[in-house]
PLY file of the C-alpha trace (Angstrom):
ply
format ascii 1.0
element vertex 539
property float x
property float y
property float z
element edge 538
property int vertex1
property int vertex2
end_header
32.17 -12.60 4.00
30.26 -15.78 2.44
30.89 -16.57 -1.34
27.08 -16.52 -2.18
26.68 -13.09 -1.02
24.93 -10.96 -3.94
24.50 -7.14 -4.35
21.26 -5.79 -4.85
20.44 -2.21 -5.90
16.90 -0.89 -5.30
15.91 2.05 -7.03
12.65 3.68 -6.01
11.79 7.45 -4.73
9.87 5.71 -1.81
11.93 5.24 1.26
9.17 3.10 2.95
9.02 0.65 -0.11
12.87 0.48 -0.20
13.15 -0.56 3.46
10.26 -3.15 2.91
12.13 -4.54 -0.02
15.41 -4.52 1.62
13.74 -6.41 4.68
12.17 -8.93 2.37
15.43 -9.72 0.70
17.31 -10.25 3.83
14.55 -12.97 4.90
16.33 -15.03 1.94
17.88 -18.32 3.28
19.91 -18.97 0.13
21.73 -15.71 -0.42
23.16 -13.05 1.84
22.36 -9.81 0.12
24.28 -6.67 0.37
21.48 -3.94 -0.45
22.14 -0.52 -1.99
19.36 2.09 -2.27
18.91 5.12 -4.41
16.21 7.51 -4.68
17.05 8.83 -7.95
17.91 7.06 -11.25
20.84 9.30 -11.91
22.25 8.20 -8.46
21.70 4.72 -9.37
23.63 5.21 -12.81
26.45 6.66 -10.64
26.66 3.52 -8.69
26.31 1.30 -11.64
29.25 3.01 -13.11
31.52 2.13 -10.38
30.43 -1.61 -10.48
27.45 -3.41 -11.87
25.22 -4.97 -8.85
24.01 -8.61 -9.31
20.50 -7.32 -9.54
18.66 -4.09 -9.75
15.25 -3.52 -8.43
13.92 -0.45 -10.68
10.88 1.31 -10.07
9.15 2.10 -13.41
8.18 5.86 -12.31
11.06 7.84 -10.90
11.31 11.56 -10.50
14.01 12.14 -12.84
13.35 9.60 -15.62
11.24 6.62 -16.14
12.56 2.99 -15.93
12.81 2.59 -19.76
14.99 5.63 -19.89
17.16 4.33 -17.11
17.38 0.84 -19.03
18.70 2.80 -22.22
21.24 5.02 -20.40
22.48 1.91 -18.53
22.84 -0.03 -21.82
24.80 2.98 -23.22
27.00 3.22 -20.20
27.71 -0.67 -19.80
27.89 -1.03 -23.64
25.71 -4.41 -23.71
22.00 -5.27 -23.63
22.02 -8.17 -20.94
21.04 -6.11 -17.87
20.22 -7.82 -14.39
16.91 -5.61 -14.09
13.67 -6.51 -12.53
11.12 -3.71 -13.03
8.39 -2.59 -10.85
5.08 -1.56 -12.50
1.62 -0.61 -11.29
-1.28 -3.02 -12.27
-2.38 -2.84 -15.67
0.95 -1.86 -17.10
1.95 -5.10 -18.66
2.76 -3.53 -21.97
5.16 -1.24 -20.48
6.78 -4.41 -18.75
6.96 -6.15 -21.96
8.61 -3.11 -23.64
11.10 -3.08 -20.53
11.87 -6.57 -21.33
12.49 -6.04 -24.92
14.69 -3.22 -23.83
17.15 -5.36 -21.81
15.16 -6.01 -18.61
15.20 -9.50 -17.31
11.64 -9.64 -15.53
9.10 -7.63 -14.01
6.60 -7.50 -10.69
3.65 -5.62 -9.93
4.56 -3.46 -7.14
1.38 -3.27 -5.29
1.29 -7.21 -4.80
4.57 -7.29 -3.17
4.03 -7.61 0.64
4.99 -9.54 3.58
2.66 -12.38 2.82
4.13 -12.85 -0.58
7.77 -11.41 -0.26
8.94 -14.77 -1.75
7.70 -13.67 -5.09
10.45 -10.87 -4.74
12.91 -13.00 -3.39
12.20 -15.44 -6.40
12.56 -12.88 -8.78
15.69 -11.49 -7.75
17.25 -14.97 -7.32
15.86 -15.79 -10.86
17.66 -12.61 -12.40
20.86 -13.42 -10.80
20.66 -17.13 -11.94
19.57 -16.12 -15.47
22.37 -13.60 -15.81
24.89 -16.30 -14.65
23.16 -19.04 -16.77
23.12 -16.86 -20.07
26.64 -16.14 -19.55
27.53 -19.73 -19.00
25.46 -20.55 -22.13
27.34 -17.87 -24.14
30.67 -19.68 -22.94
29.13 -23.17 -23.95
28.27 -22.04 -27.46
31.67 -20.68 -27.83
33.22 -23.89 -26.57
31.09 -25.68 -29.20
32.35 -23.27 -32.05
36.06 -24.15 -30.79
35.27 -27.76 -30.41
34.46 -27.99 -34.14
37.82 -26.37 -34.88
39.53 -28.62 -32.42
38.33 -31.60 -34.49
40.70 -30.73 -37.13
43.60 -30.67 -34.53
42.63 -33.15 -32.05
46.24 -34.39 -31.44
47.33 -30.84 -30.64
44.49 -29.60 -28.48
43.67 -32.76 -26.31
43.77 -30.65 -23.20
41.48 -28.03 -24.23
39.04 -30.28 -25.40
39.17 -32.21 -21.99
38.55 -29.01 -20.28
35.50 -28.11 -22.79
34.03 -31.36 -22.00
34.38 -31.08 -18.32
32.96 -27.34 -18.31
29.96 -28.82 -20.40
29.63 -31.65 -17.89
29.36 -28.99 -15.11
26.94 -26.97 -17.16
24.80 -29.82 -17.97
24.67 -31.00 -14.28
23.81 -27.62 -13.19
21.04 -26.98 -15.94
19.51 -30.38 -15.42
18.94 -29.71 -11.70
16.55 -26.65 -12.70
13.02 -26.85 -12.85
12.88 -24.32 -15.63
13.69 -25.43 -19.48
16.84 -24.27 -20.52
16.88 -24.34 -24.51
19.50 -23.44 -27.41
18.26 -23.37 -30.74
18.18 -21.51 -34.28
15.92 -18.62 -34.61
13.28 -20.53 -36.51
13.77 -23.80 -34.22
14.71 -25.84 -37.15
17.70 -27.11 -35.12
18.02 -27.66 -31.47
21.35 -27.43 -29.96
20.57 -28.15 -26.29
17.58 -28.61 -24.03
17.85 -29.68 -20.32
16.00 -32.33 -18.66
12.97 -30.22 -17.10
11.58 -30.41 -20.86
10.84 -34.17 -20.19
9.05 -33.13 -16.98
6.99 -30.18 -18.32
6.44 -31.34 -21.95
6.01 -35.17 -21.06
8.25 -35.94 -23.91
11.72 -37.04 -24.35
14.80 -34.67 -24.93
15.90 -37.25 -27.51
12.53 -36.68 -29.52
13.44 -32.99 -29.55
16.87 -33.40 -31.00
15.53 -35.95 -33.82
12.50 -33.60 -34.55
13.51 -30.08 -33.52
9.88 -28.63 -34.01
8.18 -31.54 -32.21
7.73 -29.27 -29.13
5.32 -27.13 -31.11
2.96 -30.03 -31.79
2.08 -30.00 -27.88
0.99 -26.33 -27.97
-2.87 -25.81 -27.49
-4.46 -25.25 -30.91
-5.88 -21.76 -29.75
-2.29 -20.52 -28.87
-0.23 -22.04 -31.77
-0.60 -19.13 -34.13
0.89 -17.02 -31.42
3.74 -19.21 -30.75
4.67 -19.48 -34.71
4.64 -15.64 -34.74
7.00 -15.64 -31.89
9.46 -17.80 -33.95
9.06 -15.01 -36.85
10.20 -12.32 -34.16
13.13 -14.45 -33.34
14.15 -14.48 -37.03
14.48 -10.68 -36.71
16.76 -11.20 -33.61
14.00 -9.61 -31.33
13.69 -10.51 -27.51
10.69 -12.88 -27.31
8.32 -12.95 -24.22
5.23 -15.26 -24.46
2.82 -17.17 -22.37
1.13 -20.08 -24.08
-0.65 -23.36 -23.18
0.61 -27.08 -23.94
-1.17 -30.24 -23.95
0.72 -33.23 -22.24
0.23 -36.74 -23.59
-1.97 -37.42 -20.65
-4.19 -34.58 -21.74
-3.53 -32.29 -18.82
-3.04 -28.71 -20.06
-0.17 -26.63 -18.78
0.62 -23.00 -18.95
4.18 -21.99 -20.06
6.09 -18.76 -19.83
8.93 -18.70 -22.48
11.53 -16.04 -23.16
13.99 -16.11 -25.86
17.31 -14.20 -25.99
19.32 -13.50 -29.55
22.76 -14.65 -29.21
25.11 -12.60 -31.81
28.56 -13.68 -33.11
31.77 -11.57 -33.06
30.58 -9.56 -36.15
27.10 -8.78 -34.58
25.25 -11.35 -36.74
22.34 -13.30 -35.21
24.06 -16.71 -34.35
21.26 -18.66 -32.52
18.69 -18.26 -29.43
19.04 -19.37 -25.86
15.92 -19.34 -23.94
14.16 -20.03 -20.46
10.61 -21.63 -20.36
8.84 -22.16 -17.20
5.75 -23.88 -16.18
3.46 -21.05 -14.58
0.32 -23.37 -14.15
0.07 -22.61 -10.70
0.41 -18.88 -11.16
-2.17 -18.94 -13.56
-4.60 -20.83 -11.41
-3.89 -18.39 -8.65
-4.70 -15.32 -10.97
-7.98 -17.04 -11.84
-9.01 -17.42 -8.39
-7.97 -13.77 -7.64
-10.22 -12.91 -10.41
-13.09 -15.02 -9.09
-12.51 -13.67 -5.81
-12.63 -10.08 -7.30
-15.85 -10.81 -8.91
-17.50 -12.29 -6.13
-15.88 -9.49 -3.77
-17.73 -6.73 -6.15
-21.07 -8.78 -5.62
-20.50 -8.63 -1.86
-19.62 -5.12 -1.95
-22.95 -4.28 -3.77
-24.84 -6.30 -1.10
-23.26 -4.73 1.76
-23.69 -1.43 0.18
-27.40 -2.11 -0.22
-27.52 -3.16 3.56
-25.63 -0.07 4.52
-27.91 2.12 2.63
-30.99 0.31 4.19
-29.37 0.89 7.56
-28.79 4.65 6.89
-32.47 5.06 5.75
-33.60 3.45 8.93
-31.24 5.90 10.76
-32.61 8.75 8.65
-36.13 7.75 9.90
-34.93 7.43 13.60
-33.30 10.80 13.51
-36.66 12.34 12.03
-38.48 10.55 14.98
-36.28 11.92 17.55
-36.36 15.33 15.89
-39.94 15.82 15.78
-41.82 13.15 17.69
-39.71 13.35 20.97
-38.94 17.16 20.92
-42.35 18.37 20.48
-43.83 16.62 23.60
-40.68 17.69 25.52
-41.29 21.33 24.51
-44.89 21.12 25.41
-43.86 19.79 28.79
-41.46 22.65 29.32
-43.96 25.32 28.04
-46.75 24.11 30.51
-44.16 24.06 33.42
-42.95 27.73 32.68
-46.65 28.62 32.10
-47.68 27.15 35.50
-44.60 29.14 37.13
-45.99 32.33 35.59
-49.57 32.02 36.19
-49.90 30.13 39.24
-46.48 30.82 40.89
-48.18 32.92 43.80
-50.11 29.92 44.73
-47.30 27.65 45.08
-44.99 27.21 48.15
-41.30 26.70 47.87
-41.25 23.04 47.31
-43.90 23.52 44.33
-41.48 26.07 42.83
-38.48 23.56 43.30
-40.53 20.89 41.56
-41.28 23.27 38.57
-37.70 24.29 38.47
-36.68 20.71 38.26
-39.15 20.03 35.66
-37.98 22.81 33.42
-34.16 22.12 34.05
-34.68 18.14 33.16
-36.57 19.33 30.05
-33.56 21.61 28.94
-31.08 18.81 29.74
-33.03 16.22 27.86
-33.45 18.72 24.97
-29.54 19.36 25.04
-29.00 15.61 24.90
-31.30 15.17 21.93
-29.59 17.94 20.16
-26.08 16.37 20.84
-27.29 13.06 19.58
-28.46 14.29 16.55
-25.41 16.30 15.97
-23.20 12.97 16.61
-25.57 11.06 14.17
-25.32 14.00 11.36
-21.64 14.15 11.87
-21.33 10.36 11.15
-23.26 10.50 7.96
-22.69 13.88 6.57
-20.28 14.22 3.62
-17.42 16.49 4.86
-15.50 18.43 1.99
-12.14 19.49 3.38
-10.47 22.53 2.47
-7.83 24.81 3.71
-8.90 26.52 7.13
-7.25 29.44 8.81
-7.06 28.27 12.51
-6.77 31.74 13.93
-10.10 32.58 12.38
-11.90 29.55 13.84
-10.24 30.56 17.13
-11.64 33.97 17.04
-15.16 32.68 16.22
-15.15 30.03 19.08
-13.83 32.55 21.58
-16.70 35.08 20.60
-19.22 32.15 20.89
-18.20 31.31 24.49
-17.39 35.10 25.33
-20.18 35.12 28.11
-19.01 31.93 29.76
-15.35 33.05 29.61
-16.57 36.37 31.31
-18.86 34.65 33.78
-15.88 32.39 35.00
-13.51 35.16 34.62
-11.29 32.63 32.76
-8.10 33.51 31.17
-7.73 32.01 27.63
-4.35 32.38 25.94
-3.85 31.65 22.17
-0.19 31.27 20.76
-0.69 32.92 17.25
-0.23 32.69 14.43
-1.90 29.15 14.06
-1.40 27.31 10.70
-3.93 26.56 8.09
-5.12 23.14 8.06
-7.12 20.93 5.97
-10.39 20.58 7.47
-14.32 21.26 7.53
-14.78 24.60 9.03
-18.10 23.92 10.77
-16.86 20.74 12.19
-13.60 22.09 13.31
-15.45 25.07 15.09
-17.61 22.30 16.79
-14.81 20.42 17.91
-12.73 23.33 19.24
-15.85 24.65 20.84
-16.33 21.46 22.96
-12.77 21.18 23.98
-12.75 24.79 25.30
-16.12 24.68 26.94
-14.99 21.50 28.88
-11.70 23.38 29.77
-13.68 26.05 31.41
-16.08 23.64 33.03
-14.10 21.08 34.74
-12.28 22.99 37.38
-12.38 22.98 40.99
-14.94 25.33 42.82
-13.43 28.78 43.31
-10.51 28.23 40.87
-10.04 30.61 37.86
-10.14 28.77 34.76
-6.72 29.15 32.73
-6.78 27.65 29.22
-3.46 27.68 26.96
-4.13 27.10 23.14
-1.10 26.30 20.58
-0.04 24.39 17.82
2.92 22.06 16.75
4.15 20.52 13.79
4.27 16.46 13.86
5.85 16.26 10.38
5.57 18.02 6.94
2.00 16.68 6.53
0.42 16.81 10.23
0.03 19.38 13.13
-1.29 18.94 16.61
-3.28 21.61 18.12
-3.26 21.49 21.93
-5.69 22.81 24.58
-4.17 22.75 28.09
-6.33 23.79 31.12
-5.66 23.73 34.95
-8.83 21.68 35.60
-9.25 18.52 38.03
-7.54 16.30 35.40
-8.21 12.48 34.48
-6.79 9.15 35.62
-4.71 7.82 32.76
-6.81 4.56 32.63
-9.76 6.84 31.64
-8.18 8.38 28.79
-9.91 6.53 26.04
-13.11 5.96 27.93
-14.05 9.76 28.00
-14.26 9.88 24.09
-17.02 7.37 24.14
-20.81 8.31 23.94
-22.63 8.60 27.43
-19.22 8.37 29.36
-19.20 10.42 32.34
-16.43 10.50 35.19
-18.43 13.21 37.41
-22.09 13.30 38.46
-24.35 15.73 36.47
-25.16 17.86 39.37
-21.53 18.74 39.90
-20.60 19.22 36.31
-23.74 19.29 33.83
-23.53 18.15 30.44
-24.71 15.34 28.04
-21.54 13.00 28.05
-21.38 13.39 24.22
-19.20 16.34 23.91
-15.81 14.56 23.61
-17.53 11.76 21.37
-18.62 14.39 19.13
-14.81 15.75 19.14
-13.43 12.14 18.37
-16.07 11.59 15.60
-15.43 14.83 13.92
-11.65 14.87 14.01
-11.68 11.23 12.66
-14.10 12.14 9.91
-11.37 15.01 8.71
-8.68 12.30 8.50
-7.16 13.17 11.96
-7.18 11.58 15.50
-7.33 12.72 19.29
-5.98 12.20 22.55
-5.17 13.43 25.97
-2.32 13.70 28.47
-3.54 14.37 32.09
-3.21 13.42 35.81
-5.63 13.88 38.49
-5.43 17.43 40.14
-2.85 18.47 37.46
-5.03 19.51 34.69
-5.41 17.99 31.27
-3.84 18.68 27.79
-6.21 17.68 24.78
-5.09 17.18 21.37
-6.22 17.19 17.80
-3.95 16.09 15.09
-4.84 17.38 11.51
-3.81 17.43 8.12
-1.95 20.59 6.47
0 1
1 2
2 3
3 4
4 5
5 6
6 7
7 8
8 9
9 10
10 11
11 12
12 13
13 14
14 15
15 16
16 17
17 18
18 19
19 20
20 21
21 22
22 23
23 24
24 25
25 26
26 27
27 28
28 29
29 30
30 31
31 32
32 33
33 34
34 35
35 36
36 37
37 38
38 39
39 40
40 41
41 42
42 43
43 44
44 45
45 46
46 47
47 48
48 49
49 50
50 51
51 52
52 53
53 54
54 55
55 56
56 57
57 58
58 59
59 60
60 61
61 62
62 63
63 64
64 65
65 66
66 67
67 68
68 69
69 70
70 71
71 72
72 73
73 74
74 75
75 76
76 77
77 78
78 79
79 80
80 81
81 82
82 83
83 84
84 85
85 86
86 87
87 88
88 89
89 90
90 91
91 92
92 93
93 94
94 95
95 96
96 97
97 98
98 99
99 100
100 101
101 102
102 103
103 104
104 105
105 106
106 107
107 108
108 109
109 110
110 111
111 112
112 113
113 114
114 115
115 116
116 117
117 118
118 119
119 120
120 121
121 122
122 123
123 124
124 125
125 126
126 127
127 128
128 129
129 130
130 131
131 132
132 133
133 134
134 135
135 136
136 137
137 138
138 139
139 140
140 141
141 142
142 143
143 144
144 145
145 146
146 147
147 148
148 149
149 150
150 151
151 152
152 153
153 154
154 155
155 156
156 157
157 158
158 159
159 160
160 161
161 162
162 163
163 164
164 165
165 166
166 167
167 168
168 169
169 170
170 171
171 172
172 173
173 174
174 175
175 176
176 177
177 178
178 179
179 180
180 181
181 182
182 183
183 184
184 185
185 186
186 187
187 188
188 189
189 190
190 191
191 192
192 193
193 194
194 195
195 196
196 197
197 198
198 199
199 200
200 201
201 202
202 203
203 204
204 205
205 206
206 207
207 208
208 209
209 210
210 211
211 212
212 213
213 214
214 215
215 216
216 217
217 218
218 219
219 220
220 221
221 222
222 223
223 224
224 225
225 226
226 227
227 228
228 229
229 230
230 231
231 232
232 233
233 234
234 235
235 236
236 237
237 238
238 239
239 240
240 241
241 242
242 243
243 244
244 245
245 246
246 247
247 248
248 249
249 250
250 251
251 252
252 253
253 254
254 255
255 256
256 257
257 258
258 259
259 260
260 261
261 262
262 263
263 264
264 265
265 266
266 267
267 268
268 269
269 270
270 271
271 272
272 273
273 274
274 275
275 276
276 277
277 278
278 279
279 280
280 281
281 282
282 283
283 284
284 285
285 286
286 287
287 288
288 289
289 290
290 291
291 292
292 293
293 294
294 295
295 296
296 297
297 298
298 299
299 300
300 301
301 302
302 303
303 304
304 305
305 306
306 307
307 308
308 309
309 310
310 311
311 312
312 313
313 314
314 315
315 316
316 317
317 318
318 319
319 320
320 321
321 322
322 323
323 324
324 325
325 326
326 327
327 328
328 329
329 330
330 331
331 332
332 333
333 334
334 335
335 336
336 337
337 338
338 339
339 340
340 341
341 342
342 343
343 344
344 345
345 346
346 347
347 348
348 349
349 350
350 351
351 352
352 353
353 354
354 355
355 356
356 357
357 358
358 359
359 360
360 361
361 362
362 363
363 364
364 365
365 366
366 367
367 368
368 369
369 370
370 371
371 372
372 373
373 374
374 375
375 376
376 377
377 378
378 379
379 380
380 381
381 382
382 383
383 384
384 385
385 386
386 387
387 388
388 389
389 390
390 391
391 392
392 393
393 394
394 395
395 396
396 397
397 398
398 399
399 400
400 401
401 402
402 403
403 404
404 405
405 406
406 407
407 408
408 409
409 410
410 411
411 412
412 413
413 414
414 415
415 416
416 417
417 418
418 419
419 420
420 421
421 422
422 423
423 424
424 425
425 426
426 427
427 428
428 429
429 430
430 431
431 432
432 433
433 434
434 435
435 436
436 437
437 438
438 439
439 440
440 441
441 442
442 443
443 444
444 445
445 446
446 447
447 448
448 449
449 450
450 451
451 452
452 453
453 454
454 455
455 456
456 457
457 458
458 459
459 460
460 461
461 462
462 463
463 464
464 465
465 466
466 467
467 468
468 469
469 470
470 471
471 472
472 473
473 474
474 475
475 476
476 477
477 478
478 479
479 480
480 481
481 482
482 483
483 484
484 485
485 486
486 487
487 488
488 489
489 490
490 491
491 492
492 493
493 494
494 495
495 496
496 497
497 498
498 499
499 500
500 501
501 502
502 503
503 504
504 505
505 506
506 507
507 508
508 509
509 510
510 511
511 512
512 513
513 514
514 515
515 516
516 517
517 518
518 519
519 520
520 521
521 522
522 523
523 524
524 525
525 526
526 527
527 528
528 529
529 530
530 531
531 532
532 533
533 534
534 535
535 536
536 537
537 538
């Protein structure tokens, strides 16, 4: 096992999120992570009772307790406040995150912002918590060594080996700290005395560490005038031994402005009295710039959405006008043509020969087909634009209505339609669902070989706890697999209208209706072996 392997406990009631976080962590090239998972906070506490992980990813909202309650119970369980916790919050809950940080958490992330594209933020947060915990522990030891060093000055000749070990340990710590990009500082609560600051201070503040040792409060001089009042208030909080967490701006000697994220941690002596503060300050200018860009994009996105909404509204208005035209301007002359043809057959039928009667029948049948086509087009258009209010619908009741509606067609073809009841209750729009099932059953009765008795089977099966599939199986002519998507498009026909009449829109209406209800459709079929159409709906 590699020495830099770390254990991370993910506490989240969402299995998918836990797996995503585990996947993101295992992409880390610096550490090898052993990932433990807990769905409930109580289970996580039991794991921590056996051993404390190097880092804990904690969702703030859990079924059995909140993140703050978990932190408080973990503090009681462990007996100290320094917890390796990164708390996951929803957008707009930064106040909760600050409370969690004050209660003992090390860092926080906005859960919705964690995805594959910025998984590095998750890994950086976990790595940072691990490094912070190790660093704070090292800082405590260093402070203790400093106290011991003052005592050893009185007994120098007796403790030379201890003093040499202390110097070596401090050297290693300084070597480590000076290679960090974040500022590590140790000072009195009011910053009147600076015990330690690493070289990152010189890079971020643009001032020497030596100047800070001679003038411990000189770092405040670089704070932006608009933020200085908040920074001084932070020092007042430190006098009371509180955890501090603040973002502020500084002005470097060249005039450039940088954003700083500073966190202070109180260090107590053996009697529990406040001794000094240790802290971490990071340059977060790039993050702030990114946040500003995101805000700008959100503002412009809102404008683009408004423009697009206006365009869609215009398109919808034009579609409404077209629908009105189809409904009135096209259907009126069509009905006149059909009416005159029927009147011609009725009033002058005796004067016409067989060919004349055939021509009249063709006119009437063509008018009816066009009328049906217009009706289906209007139905498809309305289905695309209508507001569908979903509610619980009993499939057995809908099937009863559809069977009654198709009763004449079923009797004429002497079809056998078998329904495996009881069917479940689904979340749907009743009228749209009835139209969908009617089209599926009508196709099952229609597309059979001449002389073959139609046999249709309808049943439902659960896909999971939230969705079901309703199947309609027939003994028809079947469909080639390469056409299984094509048949759901508008005006897609696989057979001539003379053999199998229809408008070519029925299955397009099925797909549109099911998708508008939050479901999906499909078919399993082979030529000559019948077809099994299915629609998937919510429970």
